[in-house]
C-alpha positions as CSV (number, residue, x, y, z in Angstrom):
1,M,-37.8,-27.2,22.7
2,I,-36.8,-26.6,19.7
3,K,-39.8,-27.6,18.5
4,H,-41.9,-25.6,20.4
5,L,-39.6,-22.6,20.2
6,F,-40.6,-22.9,16.4
7,K,-44.1,-22.9,17.1
8,I,-43.9,-19.6,19.3
9,V,-41.9,-17.9,16.7
10,W,-44.2,-18.9,13.8
11,R,-47.0,-17.8,15.7
12,R,-45.6,-14.2,16.2
13,K,-44.5,-14.0,12.8
14,Q,-45.9,-10.3,11.9
15,S,-44.3,-8.9,15.5
16,N,-40.8,-10.8,14.2
17,L,-40.6,-10.1,10.9
18,L,-39.4,-6.6,11.2
19,L,-36.8,-7.8,14.1
20,T,-35.5,-10.7,11.5
21,L,-35.3,-8.3,8.7
22,E,-33.5,-6.1,10.8
23,I,-30.7,-8.9,12.1
24,G,-30.3,-9.5,8.4
25,L,-29.6,-6.3,7.5
26,T,-27.1,-5.6,10.2
27,F,-25.6,-9.0,9.2
28,C,-24.6,-8.3,5.1
29,V,-23.6,-4.8,6.7
30,L,-21.3,-6.8,9.6
31,V,-20.2,-9.0,6.5
32,G,-19.6,-6.2,4.0
33,V,-17.0,-4.5,6.9
34,M,-15.1,-7.6,8.0
35,T,-14.7,-8.6,4.8
36,T,-13.4,-5.0,3.9
37,G,-10.9,-5.3,7.1
38,L,-9.7,-8.7,5.6
39,H,-9.2,-7.9,2.2
40,T,-7.0,-4.9,3.9
41,G,-5.4,-6.4,5.8
42,D,-3.8,-9.0,3.2
43,I,-3.4,-5.9,1.3
44,Y,-0.9,-4.9,3.5
45,R,0.5,-7.7,4.4
46,Q,1.7,-8.0,1.0
47,P,5.3,-6.9,0.3
48,L,6.0,-3.3,-1.5
49,G,8.7,-4.5,-3.5
50,F,11.2,-1.3,-2.0
51,S,12.6,-0.3,1.1
52,R,11.7,3.2,2.2
53,D,14.6,3.5,5.4
54,N,17.3,6.4,5.2
55,V,15.7,7.8,2.3
56,V,15.6,11.4,1.8
57,V,13.3,13.5,-0.6
58,L,13.5,16.7,-2.0
59,H,10.2,17.7,-3.9
60,F,10.8,20.5,-6.1
61,H,7.4,21.7,-5.7
62,D,7.5,25.6,-7.2
63,L,9.2,24.7,-10.6
64,R,7.4,26.1,-13.9
65,F,7.5,22.5,-15.5
66,F,5.7,23.4,-18.2
67,G,8.0,26.2,-19.3
68,D,9.3,26.3,-23.2
69,E,11.7,23.6,-24.5
70,G,14.6,26.2,-23.7
71,W,13.8,26.6,-20.1
72,R,13.0,22.5,-19.3
73,R,16.2,22.0,-20.7
74,N,17.9,24.7,-18.3
75,A,16.0,22.8,-15.7
76,L,17.8,19.3,-16.2
77,R,20.9,20.6,-16.8
78,N,20.4,22.1,-12.9
79,Q,18.8,18.8,-11.8
80,I,21.7,17.2,-13.1
81,K,23.8,19.2,-11.1
82,M,22.2,18.4,-8.1
83,L,22.3,14.9,-8.4
84,K,26.5,14.8,-9.4
85,T,26.4,17.1,-6.2
86,V,24.5,14.5,-4.0
87,R,26.8,11.5,-5.2
88,G,29.8,13.1,-4.1
89,F,29.4,12.9,-0.2
90,G,30.7,9.8,1.3
91,E,27.5,9.7,3.6
92,V,25.2,9.0,0.3
93,E,25.0,5.1,-1.1
94,A,22.6,5.8,-4.1
95,A,20.6,8.8,-5.9
96,G,18.4,9.8,-8.3
97,L,15.9,11.7,-10.4
98,S,12.4,10.7,-10.6
99,F,8.7,12.1,-11.5
100,E,6.9,9.5,-9.3
101,I,7.8,8.4,-6.2
102,P,6.0,6.0,-3.3
103,Y,3.4,8.2,-1.7
104,F,2.8,10.7,-3.9
105,D,-0.5,11.3,-5.4
106,Y,0.3,10.8,-9.2
107,N,-1.1,8.8,-11.6
108,N,-0.5,7.7,-15.6
109,H,-1.3,4.5,-17.0
110,P,-0.6,3.9,-20.9
111,V,-1.3,1.3,-23.1
112,L,1.9,-1.1,-23.6
113,T,1.4,-3.5,-26.4
114,Y,3.2,-6.7,-27.3
115,A,2.1,-9.8,-29.7
116,G,-1.5,-8.2,-30.2
117,R,-2.1,-8.2,-26.5
118,S,-3.1,-4.7,-25.0
119,V,-2.2,-3.6,-21.0
120,A,-2.8,-0.6,-19.4
121,A,0.0,-0.2,-16.4
122,E,1.4,2.7,-14.0
123,N,3.9,4.8,-15.3
124,L,7.3,5.7,-13.5
125,W,9.8,7.7,-15.0
126,I,13.2,7.8,-13.2
127,T,16.9,7.9,-14.1
128,D,19.5,5.7,-13.3
129,G,20.1,5.2,-9.3
130,I,16.3,5.4,-7.8
131,L,15.7,1.5,-8.2
132,E,18.8,1.0,-6.2
133,V,18.1,3.7,-3.9
134,L,14.8,2.3,-3.1
135,R,16.6,-1.1,-2.6
136,A,13.9,-2.5,-5.0
137,D,13.3,-6.3,-5.2
138,L,14.8,-7.5,-8.3
139,I,13.8,-11.0,-9.8
140,Q,15.0,-10.8,-13.4
141,G,17.4,-8.8,-15.6
142,R,19.0,-5.9,-14.4
143,F,18.5,-2.2,-13.3
144,F,19.5,1.1,-15.5
145,Q,22.8,1.5,-15.9
146,N,24.5,3.9,-18.2
147,A,25.2,1.6,-21.2
148,D,21.8,2.2,-21.7
149,D,22.3,5.4,-23.5
150,E,23.4,3.2,-26.4
151,L,20.9,1.3,-26.8
152,G,18.7,3.0,-29.0
153,L,15.2,2.0,-27.4
154,L,14.2,3.2,-24.1
155,P,14.9,0.7,-21.8
156,V,12.3,-0.4,-19.1
157,V,11.4,-2.4,-15.6
158,I,8.2,-3.8,-15.1
159,N,7.0,-5.9,-12.3
160,R,6.0,-9.4,-12.1
161,Q,1.9,-8.9,-12.8
162,L,2.7,-7.2,-15.7
163,R,5.3,-9.5,-17.3
164,E,3.1,-12.4,-16.5
165,E,0.2,-10.3,-17.9
166,L,1.9,-8.9,-21.2
167,F,4.2,-12.2,-21.8
168,G,2.4,-14.7,-19.8
169,A,5.1,-17.4,-19.6
170,A,7.8,-16.5,-22.1
171,D,11.1,-14.2,-20.8
172,P,10.6,-10.7,-21.2
173,I,14.3,-10.0,-21.5
174,G,15.0,-7.9,-24.1
175,K,11.2,-8.4,-25.6
176,I,10.4,-4.6,-27.2
177,I,6.8,-3.4,-26.2
178,S,4.9,-0.3,-27.6
179,S,3.6,2.5,-26.0
180,G,3.0,5.8,-28.6
181,P,5.5,7.2,-30.5
182,E,8.5,5.2,-29.0
183,D,9.4,1.5,-28.1
184,R,10.7,0.1,-25.4
185,V,13.1,-2.8,-24.1
186,V,12.5,-4.4,-21.0
187,V,15.8,-5.2,-19.3
188,G,14.6,-6.2,-15.7
189,V,11.7,-7.7,-13.5
190,L,10.7,-6.5,-9.7
191,S,8.7,-8.7,-7.6
192,D,6.4,-5.7,-7.4
193,F,6.4,-2.1,-6.8
194,R,3.4,-0.3,-4.7
195,K,4.0,2.7,-5.2
196,D,0.6,3.8,-3.4
197,G,1.7,2.4,-0.2
198,E,0.8,-0.8,1.8
199,F,-3.3,0.0,1.8
200,A,-3.1,-0.4,-2.2
201,P,-3.3,-3.2,-4.5
202,T,-0.6,-4.7,-7.0
203,E,-1.3,-3.2,-9.8
204,N,0.8,-3.4,-13.3
205,V,4.4,-1.2,-13.0
206,I,6.8,0.0,-15.9
207,L,9.3,1.9,-14.7
208,Q,11.3,3.9,-17.8
209,R,14.5,5.0,-17.6
210,F,14.2,8.9,-18.2
211,P,17.4,9.9,-20.3
212,L,19.6,12.2,-19.4
213,A,22.5,11.9,-21.3
214,N,20.6,13.7,-24.4
215,L,19.2,17.1,-23.6
216,A,19.0,18.3,-27.3
217,D,16.2,17.1,-27.8
218,L,13.5,17.0,-24.9
219,G,10.7,15.9,-26.8
220,G,7.8,16.2,-24.9
221,R,9.7,15.3,-21.6
222,I,9.1,17.9,-18.5
223,P,11.7,17.9,-15.5
224,L,11.5,15.3,-12.7
225,R,10.2,16.6,-9.4
226,H,12.3,14.6,-7.0
227,L,15.8,14.2,-6.2
228,L,15.9,11.1,-4.1
229,F,19.1,9.6,-2.0
230,R,19.8,6.9,0.4
231,L,22.2,8.0,3.4
232,K,23.9,5.4,5.6
233,P,22.9,4.2,8.3
234,E,25.5,6.1,10.6
235,T,24.9,9.4,9.2
236,T,24.0,12.0,11.4
237,V,21.7,15.0,11.3
238,A,24.4,17.4,11.1
239,Q,26.0,15.9,8.4
240,E,22.6,15.2,6.4
241,E,21.7,19.0,7.2
242,K,25.2,19.8,5.4
243,I,24.1,18.0,2.1
244,I,20.8,19.7,1.7
245,A,22.5,23.0,2.4
246,Q,25.1,22.3,-0.1
247,L,22.7,21.3,-2.7
248,Q,20.7,24.4,-1.8
249,D,23.8,26.4,-2.8
250,T,24.2,24.5,-6.2
251,V,21.3,25.9,-7.1
252,P,20.6,29.1,-5.0
253,A,17.8,30.3,-7.2
254,W,15.6,27.1,-6.3
255,S,13.8,26.2,-3.4
256,F,12.7,22.9,-2.6
257,E,10.9,20.9,0.2
258,V,12.9,18.5,2.2
259,T,11.4,15.0,3.9
260,T,11.7,11.2,4.2
261,L,10.1,8.8,2.7
262,E,9.1,7.3,5.9
263,N,7.6,10.8,6.5
264,R,5.1,10.9,3.6
265,R,4.3,7.3,4.2
266,K,2.9,8.6,7.4
267,Y,1.1,11.1,6.4
268,W,-0.2,9.1,3.5
269,L,-1.5,6.2,5.9
270,R,-2.9,8.9,8.3
271,D,-5.5,9.8,5.3
272,D,-5.9,5.8,4.4
273,L,-6.6,5.1,7.8
274,A,-9.4,8.1,8.8
275,A,-11.6,6.1,6.5
276,F,-11.0,2.8,7.7
277,I,-11.6,4.1,10.9
278,A,-14.5,5.6,9.7
279,L,-16.2,2.9,8.3
280,G,-15.1,1.0,11.7
281,L,-16.9,3.6,13.4
282,I,-20.0,3.4,11.3
283,G,-20.0,-0.3,11.7
284,L,-19.9,-0.4,15.6
285,A,-22.8,2.5,15.9
286,L,-25.2,0.0,14.2
287,L,-24.1,-2.6,16.3
288,F,-25.2,-0.4,19.0
289,M,-28.3,0.6,17.4
290,V,-29.6,-3.0,16.9
291,C,-28.3,-4.2,20.5
292,L,-30.8,-1.5,21.9
293,G,-33.4,-2.2,19.2
294,L,-33.1,-6.1,20.1
295,M,-32.7,-5.2,23.7
296,G,-36.1,-3.1,23.8
297,V,-38.0,-5.6,21.6
298,L,-37.4,-8.5,23.5
299,W,-38.2,-6.1,27.0
300,L,-41.7,-5.2,24.9
301,N,-42.3,-9.0,24.4
302,V,-41.6,-9.8,27.8
303,T,-44.0,-7.1,29.5
304,R,-46.6,-7.9,26.8
305,R,-46.5,-11.6,27.9
306,T,-46.6,-11.3,31.4
307,R,-49.7,-13.6,31.8
308,E,-48.1,-16.5,29.4
309,I,-44.6,-16.5,31.5
310,G,-46.7,-16.5,35.0
311,L,-48.8,-19.8,33.8
312,R,-46.0,-21.0,32.7
313,R,-44.2,-20.9,35.8
314,A,-47.7,-21.8,38.1
315,N,-47.3,-25.0,36.1
316,G,-43.8,-26.1,37.2
317,A,-41.1,-24.0,34.6
318,T,-38.1,-23.4,36.1
319,V,-36.6,-20.1,36.1
320,G,-33.8,-21.9,33.6
321,K,-36.6,-23.0,31.6
322,I,-38.3,-19.5,31.5
323,F,-34.7,-17.9,30.7
324,N,-33.4,-20.3,27.9
325,Q,-36.5,-20.0,26.4
326,I,-36.8,-16.2,26.0
327,T,-32.8,-16.1,25.0
328,G,-33.8,-19.3,22.5
329,E,-36.6,-17.4,20.6
330,L,-34.0,-14.6,20.1
331,L,-31.4,-17.0,19.0
332,L,-34.1,-18.4,16.4
333,V,-34.6,-15.1,14.9
334,T,-31.3,-14.2,14.8
335,T,-30.8,-17.6,13.0
336,I,-33.5,-16.9,10.6
337,G,-31.7,-13.7,9.8
338,V,-28.3,-14.7,9.6
339,L,-29.1,-17.6,6.9
340,G,-30.9,-15.0,4.8
341,G,-28.1,-12.9,4.9
342,S,-25.7,-15.2,4.6
343,V,-27.5,-16.5,1.1
344,L,-27.2,-13.3,0.0
345,T,-23.6,-11.9,0.8
346,A,-22.5,-15.7,-0.5
347,Q,-24.0,-14.6,-3.9
348,L,-21.7,-11.6,-4.1
349,A,-18.5,-13.4,-2.8
350,L,-19.2,-15.9,-6.1
351,S,-20.0,-13.4,-8.2
352,D,-17.2,-11.6,-10.3
353,L,-18.8,-8.2,-8.7
354,F,-15.9,-7.6,-6.7
355,P,-13.4,-9.7,-8.5
356,S,-10.4,-7.8,-6.7
357,V,-11.7,-9.4,-3.2
358,S,-10.9,-13.2,-2.2
359,A,-13.5,-16.1,-1.7
360,K,-11.5,-16.9,1.7
361,S,-11.6,-13.3,3.1
362,C,-15.6,-13.0,2.1
363,F,-16.7,-16.5,3.5
364,L,-14.3,-15.7,6.6
365,G,-16.1,-12.5,6.8
366,I,-19.2,-14.2,6.9
367,T,-18.4,-16.8,9.7
368,I,-16.6,-13.7,11.7
369,S,-20.1,-12.3,11.4
370,M,-22.2,-15.2,12.4
371,V,-20.1,-15.2,15.4
372,L,-20.4,-12.1,16.4
373,M,-24.5,-11.8,15.4
374,Y,-25.2,-15.0,17.7
375,L,-22.7,-13.0,20.7
376,L,-25.1,-9.9,20.8
377,A,-28.2,-11.6,20.3
378,I,-27.0,-13.8,23.8
379,F,-26.0,-10.4,24.8
380,C,-29.0,-8.9,24.6
381,S,-31.6,-11.6,25.6
382,V,-29.4,-11.3,29.2
383,Y,-32.0,-8.9,30.7
384,P,-34.4,-9.0,29.6
385,G,-34.9,-13.4,30.3
386,F,-33.7,-12.0,33.4
387,M,-36.4,-9.8,34.6
388,A,-38.8,-12.8,32.9
389,T,-37.1,-15.0,35.5
390,R,-38.7,-12.6,37.7
391,I,-42.3,-12.7,37.1
392,H,-44.3,-14.3,39.6
393,P,-47.5,-16.9,39.1
394,A,-49.5,-15.0,41.1
395,V,-48.9,-12.0,38.7
396,A,-50.5,-13.3,36.4
397,L,-53.5,-13.5,37.8
398,H,-53.8,-9.5,37.8
399,C,-53.6,-9.4,34.1
400,E,-56.9,-9.4,31.6
């Protein structure tokens, strides 16, 4: 039976060529969609390295951050005043100021140098208390503290990936790294800190301590953008509103946007999910078009082969054999297209063209796509195969 199917497909190679190419192209696109989905799922399941629960965010969105040094110094004094005010409430577990926060679209990647190695890392300026607010996952060293004012160097906390790329197997605590005019000393290591959320891949991160003790010499630093504080779980809405009102009274000339880190995450993920939903809809639309195309081609083949099928019925071919022939031909053509697409996609998976995507995700995407293509082929062959079984031997006599 299989040998017979190969002969039939080969004799109709010209008409099957375009169908094979269409199946192969669809398979490649489906592999891309599936691999992207699996890769995104792997990223989503990785730990963020911080906690967003019960974290309130004050965003100073209307400050003129790039005023003269006197203006910037006064703005920082007001921010310090607000920070001291919020820390005075019993409902607040921890508080701090930050220029960048999770789920905030701002990126700065300075190049860090140590012992001849140079690595780029995402840079975040924060004050004491931010890592406690976010409950960052510390795996080595310590967080920032007031005693860091006497270090003479800028203290920083890095994530594990940056530690491995910059220091290798060496202990980074106490090591001095260079970037620009200031040297930095590593005081702690986090497991990770994926500021851009669940769909962002792990990258090198350095958190630098913003010095609030010496406002006489700001250098090129500008006022911070956010005040973050963590509320105790039992804090009521009325208590939270009281805190916000007190902060507004502290600096009445300023206005700020109040939200929570959880709300920022929802808005952030909404934009990310929109892209994935669009990609999924494109994949479904493509499968639907291919499904219609396969059914149309098979139906046309059955119509053109009425004489052949009628003669087979007259020679004793059962309904089951006719149905298996129509289905088998499509499965064979699908196999040829899928094998060609598999060779192409496997080569891409083994190359370094997409280094962030694991080989496991690629080959699992290929396997799932194979199963879906065969299921699609079987589904598309059911109705044309059924119509072929309805052809009576006498019908073949009416065909020229």
